[in-house]
C-alpha positions in Angstrom: 16.1 4.5 9.1 13.4 5.3 11.7 10.5 4.5 9.4 9.3 0.9 10.0 7.8 0.7 6.6 10.9 2.0 4.8 13.0 -0.5 6.8 10.8 -3.4 5.9 10.9 -2.7 2.3 14.7 -2.5 2.4 14.9 -5.5 4.6 12.8 -7.4 2.1 14.8 -6.2 -0.9 18.0 -7.2 0.6 16.7 -10.8 0.8 15.4 -10.6 -2.7 18.6 -8.9 -4.2 21.5 -9.6 -2.0 23.9 -8.1 -4.5 21.9 -4.8 -4.6 22.0 -4.5 -8.4 18.3 -3.6 -8.9 17.5 -6.9 -10.6 15.0 -8.6 -8.2 11.8 -7.1 -7.2 9.1 -7.6 -4.5 5.5 -6.9 -4.1 4.2 -4.3 -1.8 1.9 -6.8 -0.3 4.6 -8.9 0.8 6.0 -5.9 2.9 2.5 -5.2 4.3 1.9 -8.8 5.3 5.3 -8.9 7.1 4.2 -5.7 9.0 0.6 -6.6 9.9 -0.1 -10.2 8.9 -3.8 -10.1 10.0 -4.6 -6.7 8.5 -2.1 -6.2 5.7 -4.8 -4.9 3.3 -5.0 -1.7 5.7 -1.2 -1.4 5.6 -0.9 -1.7 1.7 -1.7 2.0 1.0 0.9 3.1 3.6 3.6 0.8 2.0 2.7 2.2 -1.6 3.0 5.7 -0.4 6.4 5.1 1.3 7.5 3.4 -1.9 6.4 6.4 -3.9 8.5 8.7 -1.6 11.4 6.6 -1.8 11.3 6.4 -5.7 11.2 10.3 -5.8 14.3 10.2 -3.7 16.1 7.9 -6.2 16.3 5.2 -3.4 13.7 2.8 -5.0 12.2 1.9 -8.4 8.5 1.1 -8.9 7.9 -1.3 -11.9 4.9 -2.6 -13.8 5.5 -5.6 -16.1 9.2 -5.2 -15.3 9.6 -1.6 -16.5 9.8 1.4 -14.4 6.7 3.6 -14.4 5.9 7.2 -13.9 5.0 7.6 -10.3 2.1 9.9 -11.2 0.4 7.0 -13.0 0.9 4.4 -10.3 -2.2 2.1 -10.0 -2.9 -1.6 -10.4 -0.2 -4.4 -9.8 3.3 -2.9 -9.1 6.5 -4.1 -7.9 9.4 -2.6 -6.0 13.1 -2.9 -6.8 16.4 -1.2 -6.1 17.3 1.4 -8.7 20.1 1.1 -11.3 22.6 3.9 -11.0 20.9 5.5 -14.0 17.4 5.5 -12.4 18.8 6.8 -9.1 20.7 9.6 -10.9 17.6 10.5 -13.0 15.2 10.6 -10.0 17.8 12.8 -8.0 18.1 15.2 -11.0 14.3 15.6 -11.1 14.2 16.6 -7.4 13.7 20.5 -7.0 17.1 22.2 -5.8 17.5 22.9 -2.1 17.5 26.4 -1.2 20.9 27.7 -0.7 21.8 28.6 2.9 22.0 32.3 3.5 25.2 33.0 5.6 24.2 36.8 5.5 22.0 37.1 8.4 21.8 40.8 8.8 
């Protein structure tokens, strides 16, 4: 993990949900405050954007009022948590297929 925002999200989640079962959640603002305590409001959009990318990969779940949300409708107060096995599988299934490697290079 070379992305400091991604690392901070998973670090914070590891503390909140040490068993990694997808039960406990964190606020994106907590991550932003850890990264830039004096200007955390400027960091918040970057944290949310990183969280959105992680959700699309099936590595994170974004919730509102305790329920997973559609990432295209993400606005207002949200929370981040580790995905359940079903949520991760569903997110990976929704990703576009990777192009097959072409071994026939003529």
